[in-house]
C-alpha positions in Angstrom: 0.0 0.0 0.0 1.2 3.5 -0.8 2.2 4.9 2.6 1.8 8.5 1.6 -1.7 7.8 0.2 -2.7 5.9 3.3 -1.5 8.7 5.6 -3.5 11.1 3.5 -6.6 9.0 3.9 -6.1 8.5 7.6 -5.7 12.3 8.0 -8.9 12.9 6.1 -10.9 10.4 8.1 -9.8 12.0 11.4 -10.5 15.5 10.0 -14.1 14.8 8.9 -15.1 12.3 11.6 -17.1 14.7 13.9 -18.9 15.9 10.8 -19.7 12.3 9.9 -21.2 11.7 13.3 -23.3 14.8 13.2 -24.6 13.9 9.7 -25.5 10.4 10.8 -27.4 11.9 13.8 -29.2 14.2 11.4 -30.2 11.4 9.1 -31.3 9.1 12.1 -33.7 11.9 13.2 -36.0 11.1 10.3 -38.4 8.2 11.0 -38.2 7.1 7.4 -40.2 4.0 7.2 -41.2 3.6 3.6 -44.9 3.5 3.0 -46.2 3.3 -0.6 -49.7 3.9 0.6 -48.7 7.4 1.8 -46.9 8.2 -1.4 -47.3 11.4 -3.4 -45.6 12.7 -6.6 -42.0 13.2 -5.8 -42.4 11.3 -2.5 -43.4 7.8 -3.6 -42.8 6.3 -0.2 -44.3 9.0 2.0 -43.1 12.3 3.5 -40.7 10.9 6.2 -38.8 8.8 3.6 -38.6 11.8 1.3 -37.3 14.0 4.2 -34.5 11.5 4.9 -33.6 11.4 1.2 -33.5 15.3 1.1 -31.3 15.2 4.2 -28.9 12.8 2.5 -28.8 14.8 -0.7 -28.1 17.9 1.4 -25.1 16.2 2.9 -23.9 15.2 -0.6 -24.2 18.8 -1.9 -22.3 20.1 1.1 -19.5 17.6 0.2 -19.3 18.8 -3.4 -21.4 16.3 -5.3 -23.7 17.1 -8.2 -27.1 15.9 -7.1 -30.4 15.0 -8.5 -33.2 12.5 -7.7 -35.1 10.0 -9.7 -38.6 11.4 -9.1 -38.1 10.8 -5.4 -37.3 7.1 -5.8 -33.5 7.3 -5.6 -31.1 10.1 -4.7 -28.2 10.5 -7.2 -24.9 12.1 -6.1 -22.1 12.4 -8.7 -18.4 13.3 -8.8 -17.8 13.4 -12.6 -14.8 11.6 -13.9 -12.9 11.7 -17.1 -15.3 9.0 -18.4 -19.0 8.6 -18.1 -18.4 5.0 -17.0 -19.6 4.7 -13.4 -18.2 3.2 -10.2 -21.1 3.3 -7.8 -22.2 2.7 -4.3 -25.8 2.4 -3.1 -27.1 2.7 0.5 -30.6 3.2 1.8 -32.1 5.9 4.0 -35.3 4.1 4.8 -35.5 1.9 8.0 -37.7 -0.8 9.5 -40.2 0.4 12.1 -38.7 1.1 15.5 -40.8 -1.5 17.2 -41.0 -2.1 21.0 -38.2 -2.6 23.5 -36.1 0.5 23.0 -34.5 2.1 26.1 -34.0 5.4 24.2 -35.7 7.4 21.6 -34.9 5.4 18.4 -34.8 8.6 16.3 -32.5 10.6 18.5 -29.0 9.2 18.0 -27.0 8.8 21.2 -23.2 8.5 21.3 -22.1 6.3 24.2 -18.8 4.5 25.1 -17.6 4.4 21.5 -20.9 3.3 20.1 -23.8 5.0 18.2 -27.3 4.1 19.2 -30.4 4.7 17.1 -32.6 3.2 14.3 -30.5 3.0 11.2 -27.0 3.7 12.6 -25.8 0.4 11.1 -28.7 -0.4 8.7 -28.2 1.7 6.7 -28.0 5.4 7.5 -24.6 5.3 9.1 -23.1 3.4 6.0 -25.0 5.8 3.7 -23.1 8.7 5.2 -19.8 6.8 5.0 -20.3 6.2 1.3 -20.8 10.0 0.7 -17.7 10.9 2.7 -15.7 8.2 0.9 -16.4 9.5 -2.5 -15.9 13.1 -1.3 -12.2 12.2 -0.7 -11.8 12.6 -4.4 -12.8 16.3 -4.1 -10.8 16.8 -1.0 -7.6 15.5 -2.7 -8.2 17.4 -5.9 -8.5 14.1 -7.9 -10.4 13.9 -11.2 -11.3 10.2 -11.2 -10.9 8.0 -14.3 -14.5 6.9 -14.0 -17.5 8.9 -12.6 -18.2 8.1 -9.0 -21.9 7.8 -8.3 -23.4 7.5 -4.8 -27.0 6.2 -5.0 -29.4 6.7 -2.1 -32.4 4.5 -1.9 -35.7 5.0 -0.1 -37.4 1.6 -0.3 -34.9 -1.1 0.5 -36.6 -2.5 3.5 -40.0 -2.9 1.9 -39.7 -3.9 -1.8 -36.8 -2.2 -3.6 -39.2 -0.7 -6.1 -36.9 2.4 -5.8 -34.1 0.7 -7.6 -36.4 -1.0 -10.1 -37.7 2.5 -11.0 -34.1 3.8 -11.3 -32.8 1.0 -13.5 -35.8 1.4 -15.9 -34.3 4.7 -16.9 -30.6 4.6 -16.1 -27.7 2.4 -17.2 -26.1 -0.1 -14.9 -22.8 1.0 -13.4 -19.6 -0.8 -14.4 -19.4 -2.0 -10.8 -21.2 -1.2 -7.6 -20.9 -2.1 -4.0 -23.4 -1.6 -1.2 -22.3 -0.9 2.4 -25.1 -3.0 3.7 -23.8 -6.3 4.9 -20.8 -7.7 6.8 -17.1 -7.6 5.8 -15.1 -8.9 4.0 -17.1 -9.1 0.7 -20.4 -10.9 0.0 -20.8 -12.0 -3.6 -23.7 -14.4 -3.1 -27.1 -13.8 -1.6 -29.7 -16.4 -0.8 -33.0 -16.5 -2.5 -36.0 -14.9 -0.7 -39.4 -16.4 -0.2 -42.2 -14.7 1.6 -45.6 -16.2 2.3 -48.6 -16.1 4.6 -50.3 -19.0 6.3 -53.9 -18.2 6.9 -56.3 -20.3 9.0 -59.7 -21.3 7.9 -62.7 -19.6 9.5 -62.6 -20.0 13.3 -65.9 -20.3 15.1 -66.0 -19.5 18.8 -62.4 -18.6 19.0 -60.7 -17.3 22.2 -57.8 -15.5 20.5 -58.9 -11.9 20.2 -55.7 -10.3 19.0 -52.1 -11.1 18.4 -49.1 -9.0 17.5 -45.6 -9.8 16.4 -42.9 -7.9 14.5 -43.8 -4.8 12.5 -42.0 -6.1 9.5 -41.9 -9.6 8.0 -38.1 -9.5 7.8 -37.7 -8.9 11.5 -37.6 -11.4 14.3 -40.1 -10.1 16.9 -38.6 -9.2 20.3 -42.1 -8.6 21.7 -45.5 -10.4 21.1 -48.8 -9.7 22.8 -51.8 -12.0 22.6 -55.2 -11.2 24.1 -57.6 -14.1 25.0 -61.3 -14.3 25.9 -60.3 -16.3 28.9 -60.4 -15.2 32.6 -57.0 -14.8 34.1 -57.9 -17.2 36.9 -58.0 -20.0 34.3 -54.5 -19.2 33.0 -51.7 -21.1 34.8 -48.3 -19.6 35.4 -45.9 -20.5 32.6 -43.6 -23.4 33.1 -41.3 -23.1 30.1 -39.6 -19.7 29.5 -41.3 -18.4 32.7 -39.0 -15.4 32.8 -40.0 -14.3 29.4 -43.8 -14.6 29.6 -46.2 -12.3 31.5 -49.9 -13.2 32.1 -52.2 -10.4 33.3 -55.9 -9.8 33.7 -57.1 -6.8 31.7 -60.9 -7.3 32.4 -63.2 -10.0 33.7 -63.0 -12.8 31.1 -60.1 -11.2 29.2 -56.3 -11.9 29.6 -53.2 -10.5 28.0 -50.2 -12.8 27.4 -47.0 -10.9 26.7 -43.7 -12.5 25.6 -40.3 -11.0 25.6 -37.8 -12.5 23.1 -34.6 -11.3 21.5 -35.2 -9.6 18.2 -33.0 -9.3 15.1 -32.9 -9.6 11.3 -34.8 -12.6 9.8 -31.7 -13.7 7.9 -29.6 -13.9 11.1 -31.6 -16.0 13.5 -28.7 -17.2 15.6 -28.9 -15.9 19.2 -32.5 -14.6 18.7 -35.7 -15.7 20.4 -38.9 -15.3 18.5 -41.5 -13.9 20.9 -44.4 -15.3 18.8 -43.0 -18.7 19.3 -42.9 -18.2 23.1 -46.6 -17.5 23.1 -47.3 -20.5 20.9 -45.5 -22.6 23.4 -47.4 -21.2 26.4 -50.8 -21.5 24.7 -50.2 -25.2 23.9 -48.7 -25.8 27.4 -51.7 -24.2 29.2 -54.3 -25.6 26.8 -56.1 -22.3 26.6 -57.4 -22.1 23.0 -60.8 -23.3 21.7 -61.0 -26.6 19.8 -61.5 -24.6 16.6 -58.2 -22.9 17.1 -56.1 -26.0 18.0 -55.3 -27.0 14.4 -53.8 -23.6 13.5 -52.0 -23.5 16.8 -50.4 -26.8 15.9 -49.4 -25.3 12.5 -47.8 -22.4 14.3 -45.9 -24.8 16.5 -44.4 -26.3 13.4 -43.5 -22.9 11.9 -41.8 -21.8 15.1 -40.2 -25.1 16.0 -36.8 -24.1 14.5 -35.2 -21.6 12.2 -33.7 -24.1 9.8 -37.1 -25.3 8.4 -36.7 -28.8 9.8 -40.2 -29.1 11.2 -41.7 -27.5 8.1 -39.8 -30.0 5.9 -37.9 -27.3 3.9 -34.5 -27.5 5.5 -31.6 -27.6 3.0 -28.1 -26.3 2.5 -25.5 -25.8 -0.2 -21.7 -25.2 -0.2 -22.0 -21.9 -2.0 -24.9 -20.3 0.0 -25.0 -22.2 3.3 -28.3 -23.3 5.1 -31.9 -22.1 4.6 -33.4 -20.0 7.4 -37.0 -19.4 8.2 -38.7 -16.8 10.4 -42.3 -16.1 11.5 -42.3 -12.3 11.7 -45.8 -10.9 11.7 -49.1 -12.4 13.0 -52.6 -11.0 12.9 -56.1 -11.9 13.9 -58.7 -10.4 11.5 -62.1 -11.4 10.0 -62.3 -14.6 12.0 -59.0 -15.9 10.8 -55.4 -15.9 12.0 -52.5 -15.2 9.6 -48.8 -15.8 10.1 -46.1 -14.7 7.7 -42.8 -16.5 7.0 -39.6 -15.1 5.7 -37.4 -17.7 4.1 -33.8 -17.2 2.9 -32.9 -20.2 0.7 -29.8 -21.6 -1.0 -29.5 -22.8 -4.6 -30.3 -26.4 -3.4 -34.0 -25.6 -3.6 -36.4 -23.4 -5.4 -39.3 -21.1 -4.6 -41.6 -23.6 -6.3 -40.5 -26.4 -4.1 -40.9 -24.2 -1.0 -44.4 -23.3 -2.0 -45.4 -26.9 -2.7 -44.1 -28.1 0.7 -45.5 -25.3 2.7 -48.9 -25.5 1.0 -49.0 -29.2 1.8 -48.2 -28.5 5.5 -50.8 -25.8 5.6 -53.5 -28.0 4.1 -53.0 -30.6 6.8 -54.3 -28.1 9.3 -57.1 -26.6 7.3 -55.0 -23.5 6.4 -54.0 -21.9 3.1 -50.7 -20.5 1.9 -50.4 -17.3 -0.2 -47.0 -16.4 -1.7 -46.1 -12.8 -1.3 -42.7 -12.7 -3.1 -40.0 -14.9 -4.4 -36.5 -14.0 -5.6 -33.8 -16.5 -6.9 -30.3 -16.7 -5.3 -27.8 -14.2 -6.7 -24.0 -14.3 -7.2 -21.1 -12.5 -8.9 -17.9 -14.2 -10.0 -15.3 -14.3 -7.3 -12.6 -14.0 -10.0 -13.6 -10.5 -11.3 -10.8 -8.0 -10.7 -13.2 -5.5 -8.9 -14.2 -8.2 -6.4 -10.6 -9.1 -5.8 -9.8 -5.4 -5.4 -12.2 -5.1 -2.4 -10.8 -8.3 -0.9 -7.3 -6.9 -1.2 -8.2 -3.6 0.5 -9.9 -5.4 3.3 -6.9 -7.6 4.0 -4.4 -4.8 3.8 -6.3 -2.5 6.1 -7.4 -5.1 8.7 -4.6 -7.7 8.4 -7.3 -10.3 8.6 -7.9 -13.1 6.0 -10.2 -11.9 3.2 -12.6 -14.6 2.1 -15.8 -14.2 0.1 -19.1 -14.6 2.0 -22.6 -15.6 1.1 -25.5 -14.2 3.1 -29.2 -14.6 3.8 -29.9 -10.9 3.7 -31.1 -9.3 0.5 -29.3 -6.2 -0.6 -29.6 -3.9 -3.5 -26.7 -5.7 -5.1 -28.9 -8.4 -6.5 -30.6 -5.9 -8.8 -27.4 -4.9 -10.6 -25.4 -6.7 -13.3 -22.1 -6.5 -11.4 -22.4 -5.7 -7.7 -21.5 -7.0 -4.2 -22.1 -6.0 -0.6 -19.1 -4.7 1.4 -19.5 -4.2 5.1 -19.5 -2.5 7.5 -21.3 -5.0 9.8 -19.4 -7.6 11.9 -21.6 -10.3 13.3 -18.7 -11.4 15.6 -18.6 -8.0 17.3 -19.6 -8.2 20.9 -22.3 -5.6 21.5 -22.6 -3.6 24.7 -25.2 -4.8 27.2 -27.4 -1.9 26.4 -27.1 -2.3 22.6 -28.9 -4.4 20.0 -28.5 -5.5 16.4 -30.1 -4.1 13.3 -33.8 -4.5 12.9 -34.1 -5.1 16.7 -34.5 -2.6 19.6 -31.5 -0.5 20.6 -29.7 -0.8 17.3 -26.1 0.2 17.7 -22.9 0.6 15.7 -19.3 0.7 16.7 -17.6 4.0 15.9 -14.3 2.2 15.4 -15.9 -0.2 13.0 -17.5 2.6 11.0 -14.3 4.6 11.0 -12.3 1.6 9.6 -15.0 1.1 7.0 -14.7 4.7 5.8 -11.0 4.2 5.2 -11.6 0.9 3.3 -14.3 2.6 1.2 -12.0 5.4 0.2 -9.2 3.1 -0.7 -11.5 0.8 -2.6 -12.9 3.7 -4.7 -9.4 4.8 -5.6 -8.3 1.3 -6.5 -11.4 0.6 -8.6 -10.5 3.5 -10.8 -7.5 1.4 -12.0 -9.6 -1.7 -12.9 -10.4 -2.2 -16.6 -14.1 -2.3 -17.3 
């Protein structure tokens, strides 16, 4: 590595770091949950998402970018190069709902003991700000890049990625793109995604009045509340997971069951506890539901039995992509039926059609139906491409750690582009503080040291990518 260049990058990172922190805090302050139903011209995902996009574009302009936006779908920030060929990044400024369990205001960023705390600090507002400051090094150093550097800013990654679909309908693909929305070193393979809903048949004389889970299907619920038309005196104290389940009377003949799990992202179930599954276990243990509800409760017990899909009969794994994961995220009681969503991340050893067939058969055994919401095939980029190898080299040089390609269960923007990967800045081996949580869960936090190191890697990567032949 060129020592003079590295010293220059280190000095820049130190110089701008307090500005980086301030800009992340500004972006976090916008409760930018994408909502197509609240969309208007120029703000297709609602006013809060548009406000966050405007905030990010304001940061870009401050840093010297030429900015525009694709009718409010995607923010575009350019540093023109000698060629119109583009090296690009893409990050998103929308977030999943805050959800329950926070010990602070999720939209007021706190800086504590070397960590940032707030919704989006790691997914993906913090990384979005890093991408802007990384490209701005070109301006800072007076460099006219060989290729145009484009920083894209999305507004609908957590819901449907219709933002990037809209963008690509009218813009060329970049020569190469990375998204700072995964873990290091480099992820060149993403599992397929399968989302579906199990809905019970009509339930007569049911006792389950309401039931809540996560606010998004791709989140593992940390809290779940179920209200029953049962007197509290008939509800025994929980035996299993007693420290995680509360039973309380809310009126004569009406009881609230609350479960406290450990939330997280649907693609990363290790170490989490699904709160819906806790309530399923208690309801079966205490035998509290009506006969008409028991078949669906048995189906729920299968869905929540494990996160590998063993009980559902869909478990599988491949060398390139790793094992399948399944999560039951949202649950609802409406119109005399109960509905439970599943979020499956699957390797190339199965297909969405096979998943649908198996899950439909299981549903039918319990008088339920399955409706598929979305299905995306697994995605990968060749490990041998010089751009991919460039990112691996930078990671190894900066960290001194082995640089091996990863596959992941999360779905990023990368899968929508012809040549793209995800490149940090998450680290799932990082020990979080006792008061901190992971992305998509309560008390989402990010290590300043991790973010600072990522900024350095992003700057060096952008500089090195300018030397790759496309």
